C-alpha positions as protocol buffer text, in pm:
chain_id: "A"
residue {
  index: 1
  type: MET
  ca { x: 2611 y: -7774 z: 12103 }
}
residue {
  index: 2
  type: SER
  ca { x: 2324 y: -8019 z: 12105 }
}
residue {
  index: 3
  type: PRO
  ca { x: 2203 y: -8218 z: 11803 }
}
residue {
  index: 4
  type: LEU
  ca { x: 1886 y: -8005 z: 11803 }
}
residue {
  index: 5
  type: GLU
  ca { x: 2090 y: -7684 z: 11784 }
}
residue {
  index: 6
  type: LEU
  ca { x: 2295 y: -7828 z: 11496 }
}
residue {
  index: 7
  type: LEU
  ca { x: 1972 y: -7917 z: 11319 }
}
residue {
  index: 8
  type: GLY
  ca { x: 1852 y: -7559 z: 11371 }
}
residue {
  index: 9
  type: VAL
  ca { x: 2173 y: -7417 z: 11221 }
}
residue {
  index: 10
  type: ALA
  ca { x: 2147 y: -7656 z: 10925 }
}
residue {
  index: 11
  type: GLY
  ca { x: 1779 y: -7574 z: 10865 }
}
residue {
  index: 12
  type: ALA
  ca { x: 1834 y: -7200 z: 10888 }
}
residue {
  index: 13
  type: GLY
  ca { x: 2135 y: -7231 z: 10658 }
}
residue {
  index: 14
  type: GLY
  ca { x: 1919 y: -7409 z: 10403 }
}
residue {
  index: 15
  type: VAL
  ca { x: 1657 y: -7134 z: 10419 }
}
residue {
  index: 16
  type: GLY
  ca { x: 1931 y: -6872 z: 10373 }
}
residue {
  index: 17
  type: ALA
  ca { x: 2072 y: -7062 z: 10073 }
}
residue {
  index: 18
  type: VAL
  ca { x: 1727 y: -7079 z: 9911 }
}
residue {
  index: 19
  type: ALA
  ca { x: 1685 y: -6703 z: 9965 }
}
residue {
  index: 20
  type: ARG
  ca { x: 2025 y: -6646 z: 9802 }
}
residue {
  index: 21
  type: PHE
  ca { x: 1930 y: -6869 z: 9508 }
}
residue {
  index: 22
  type: LEU
  ca { x: 1603 y: -6680 z: 9458 }
}
residue {
  index: 23
  type: ALA
  ca { x: 1785 y: -6345 z: 9468 }
}
residue {
  index: 24
  type: GLY
  ca { x: 2024 y: -6472 z: 9202 }
}
residue {
  index: 25
  type: ALA
  ca { x: 1735 y: -6598 z: 8990 }
}
residue {
  index: 26
  type: ALA
  ca { x: 1558 y: -6263 z: 9017 }
}
residue {
  index: 27
  type: LEU
  ca { x: 1872 y: -6082 z: 8899 }
}
residue {
  index: 28
  type: ARG
  ca { x: 2002 y: -6350 z: 8662 }
}
residue {
  index: 29
  type: GLU
  ca { x: 2112 y: -6085 z: 8412 }
}
residue {
  index: 30
  type: ARG
  ca { x: 2327 y: -5927 z: 8685 }
}
residue {
  index: 31
  type: PRO
  ca { x: 2478 y: -6213 z: 8890 }
}
residue {
  index: 32
  type: VAL
  ca { x: 2755 y: -5998 z: 9040 }
}
residue {
  index: 33
  type: ARG
  ca { x: 2500 y: -5746 z: 9165 }
}
residue {
  index: 34
  type: ALA
  ca { x: 2289 y: -6024 z: 9314 }
}
residue {
  index: 35
  type: THR
  ca { x: 2594 y: -6162 z: 9497 }
}
residue {
  index: 36
  type: ILE
  ca { x: 2687 y: -5818 z: 9629 }
}
residue {
  index: 37
  type: ALA
  ca { x: 2328 y: -5753 z: 9738 }
}
residue {
  index: 38
  type: VAL
  ca { x: 2292 y: -6079 z: 9934 }
}
residue {
  index: 39
  type: ASN
  ca { x: 2634 y: -6037 z: 10094 }
}
residue {
  index: 40
  type: LEU
  ca { x: 2556 y: -5682 z: 10208 }
}
residue {
  index: 41
  type: ALA
  ca { x: 2209 y: -5783 z: 10329 }
}
residue {
  index: 42
  type: ALA
  ca { x: 2356 y: -6079 z: 10520 }
}
residue {
  index: 43
  type: SER
  ca { x: 2620 y: -5854 z: 10678 }
}
residue {
  index: 44
  type: LEU
  ca { x: 2359 y: -5600 z: 10790 }
}
residue {
  index: 45
  type: LEU
  ca { x: 2127 y: -5869 z: 10923 }
}
residue {
  index: 46
  type: ALA
  ca { x: 2413 y: -6050 z: 11101 }
}
residue {
  index: 47
  type: GLY
  ca { x: 2506 y: -5724 z: 11272 }
}
residue {
  index: 48
  type: ILE
  ca { x: 2148 y: -5655 z: 11380 }
}
residue {
  index: 49
  type: LEU
  ca { x: 2098 y: -6009 z: 11510 }
}
residue {
  index: 50
  type: THR
  ca { x: 2432 y: -6008 z: 11691 }
}
residue {
  index: 51
  type: GLY
  ca { x: 2338 y: -5682 z: 11862 }
}
residue {
  index: 52
  type: LEU
  ca { x: 1994 y: -5813 z: 11955 }
}
residue {
  index: 53
  type: LEU
  ca { x: 2098 y: -6159 z: 12067 }
}
residue {
  index: 54
  type: VAL
  ca { x: 2398 y: -6071 z: 12283 }
}
residue {
  index: 55
  type: LEU
  ca { x: 2301 y: -6318 z: 12556 }
}
residue {
  index: 56
  type: ASP
  ca { x: 2150 y: -6603 z: 12354 }
}
residue {
  index: 57
  type: ASP
  ca { x: 2422 y: -6812 z: 12193 }
}
residue {
  index: 58
  type: THR
  ca { x: 2183 y: -7071 z: 12051 }
}
residue {
  index: 59
  type: TRP
  ca { x: 1966 y: -6825 z: 11857 }
}
residue {
  index: 60
  type: ARG
  ca { x: 2275 y: -6637 z: 11747 }
}
residue {
  index: 61
  type: ALA
  ca { x: 2422 y: -6959 z: 11607 }
}
residue {
  index: 62
  type: VAL
  ca { x: 2098 y: -7051 z: 11429 }
}
residue {
  index: 63
  type: LEU
  ca { x: 2026 y: -6708 z: 11282 }
}
residue {
  index: 64
  type: VAL
  ca { x: 2373 y: -6562 z: 11226 }
}
residue {
  index: 65
  type: ALA
  ca { x: 2584 y: -6869 z: 11145 }
}
residue {
  index: 66
  type: GLY
  ca { x: 2290 y: -7058 z: 10994 }
}
residue {
  index: 67
  type: PHE
  ca { x: 2063 y: -6818 z: 10807 }
}
residue {
  index: 68
  type: CYS
  ca { x: 2309 y: -6536 z: 10739 }
}
residue {
  index: 69
  type: GLY
  ca { x: 2583 y: -6785 z: 10657 }
}
residue {
  index: 70
  type: GLY
  ca { x: 2353 y: -6959 z: 10409 }
}
residue {
  index: 71
  type: LEU
  ca { x: 2243 y: -6628 z: 10260 }
}
residue {
  index: 72
  type: SER
  ca { x: 2590 y: -6488 z: 10206 }
}
residue {
  index: 73
  type: THR
  ca { x: 2833 y: -6635 z: 9957 }
}
residue {
  index: 74
  type: TYR
  ca { x: 3205 y: -6573 z: 9971 }
}
residue {
  index: 75
  type: SER
  ca { x: 3279 y: -6837 z: 9709 }
}
residue {
  index: 76
  type: ALA
  ca { x: 3058 y: -6681 z: 9440 }
}
residue {
  index: 77
  type: PHE
  ca { x: 3203 y: -6338 z: 9521 }
}
residue {
  index: 78
  type: ALA
  ca { x: 3560 y: -6468 z: 9485 }
}
residue {
  index: 79
  type: VAL
  ca { x: 3491 y: -6652 z: 9158 }
}
residue {
  index: 80
  type: GLN
  ca { x: 3308 y: -6354 z: 9009 }
}
residue {
  index: 81
  type: ALA
  ca { x: 3594 y: -6117 z: 9096 }
}
residue {
  index: 82
  type: VAL
  ca { x: 3848 y: -6354 z: 8936 }
}
residue {
  index: 83
  type: GLU
  ca { x: 3627 y: -6393 z: 8628 }
}
residue {
  index: 84
  type: GLN
  ca { x: 3619 y: -6014 z: 8597 }
}
residue {
  index: 85
  type: LEU
  ca { x: 3998 y: -6008 z: 8613 }
}
residue {
  index: 86
  type: ASP
  ca { x: 4021 y: -6285 z: 8353 }
}
residue {
  index: 87
  type: GLY
  ca { x: 3793 y: -6081 z: 8127 }
}
residue {
  index: 88
  type: ARG
  ca { x: 4029 y: -5784 z: 8163 }
}
residue {
  index: 89
  type: ARG
  ca { x: 3774 y: -5588 z: 8360 }
}
residue {
  index: 90
  type: SER
  ca { x: 4005 y: -5496 z: 8644 }
}
residue {
  index: 91
  type: GLY
  ca { x: 3801 y: -5187 z: 8731 }
}
residue {
  index: 92
  type: HIS
  ca { x: 3490 y: -5399 z: 8775 }
}
residue {
  index: 93
  type: ALA
  ca { x: 3685 y: -5653 z: 8981 }
}
residue {
  index: 94
  type: LEU
  ca { x: 3825 y: -5382 z: 9208 }
}
residue {
  index: 95
  type: ALA
  ca { x: 3479 y: -5232 z: 9252 }
}
residue {
  index: 96
  type: THR
  ca { x: 3331 y: -5574 z: 9332 }
}
residue {
  index: 97
  type: VAL
  ca { x: 3597 y: -5641 z: 9595 }
}
residue {
  index: 98
  type: ALA
  ca { x: 3576 y: -5291 z: 9746 }
}
residue {
  index: 99
  type: VAL
  ca { x: 3197 y: -5279 z: 9762 }
}
residue {
  index: 100
  type: THR
  ca { x: 3175 y: -5630 z: 9906 }
}
residue {
  index: 101
  type: VAL
  ca { x: 3452 y: -5600 z: 10166 }
}
residue {
  index: 102
  type: VAL
  ca { x: 3418 y: -5236 z: 10270 }
}
residue {
  index: 103
  type: GLY
  ca { x: 3042 y: -5231 z: 10220 }
}
residue {
  index: 104
  type: GLY
  ca { x: 3007 y: -5552 z: 10419 }
}
residue {
  index: 105
  type: ALA
  ca { x: 3204 y: -5407 z: 10710 }
}
residue {
  index: 106
  type: ILE
  ca { x: 2996 y: -5089 z: 10702 }
}
residue {
  index: 107
  type: ALA
  ca { x: 2671 y: -5289 z: 10681 }
}
residue {
  index: 108
  type: ALA
  ca { x: 2775 y: -5512 z: 10973 }
}
residue {
  index: 109
  type: SER
  ca { x: 2874 y: -5207 z: 11179 }
}
residue {
  index: 110
  type: ALA
  ca { x: 2543 y: -5037 z: 11103 }
}
residue {
  index: 111
  type: GLY
  ca { x: 2363 y: -5358 z: 11194 }
}
residue {
  index: 112
  type: LEU
  ca { x: 2544 y: -5382 z: 11528 }
}
residue {
  index: 113
  type: LEU
  ca { x: 2444 y: -5023 z: 11604 }
}
residue {
  index: 114
  type: ILE
  ca { x: 2082 y: -5086 z: 11504 }
}
residue {
  index: 115
  type: GLY
  ca { x: 2074 y: -5407 z: 11709 }
}
residue {
  index: 116
  type: ALA
  ca { x: 2215 y: -5229 z: 12013 }
}
residue {
  index: 117
  type: LEU
  ca { x: 1956 y: -4952 z: 11978 }
}
residue {
  index: 118
  type: LEU
  ca { x: 1675 y: -5208 z: 11963 }
}
residue {
  index: 119
  type: VAL
  ca { x: 1777 y: -5392 z: 12281 }
}
residue {
  index: 120
  type: PRO
  ca { x: 1567 y: -5267 z: 12570 }
}
residue {
  index: 121
  type: ALA
  ca { x: 1768 y: -5093 z: 12838 }
}
residue {
  index: 122
  type: THR
  ca { x: 1800 y: -5288 z: 13161 }
}
residue {
  index: 123
  type: PRO
  ca { x: 1720 y: -5096 z: 13479 }
}
residue {
  index: 124
  type: ALA
  ca { x: 2021 y: -5026 z: 13697 }
}
């Protein structure tokens, strides 16, 4: 990977992190919901982009690893789930984990399907 590609990944990651921060600020009364929302959105978008960019490793790195990686936040998800457990809200913690993990897999799968449908068919 070239220095320019690394710069692209870093820049896109910064933009994704700012988007995540703004989503959290918009839903500051519901930080767990904001974290779930950005993680599901990032999973869907990563799936779409992966399906669309099957032959372009550079753009995939910039947009999926960079932007989607900056947008999503495993660390906040993990801390919030543990805080829910510490607060004796095991039902909330289980729901947070289930929605994030299962929902993320479903969103990524849907994104891959959407991305594949959007790629123009190549003539045989």
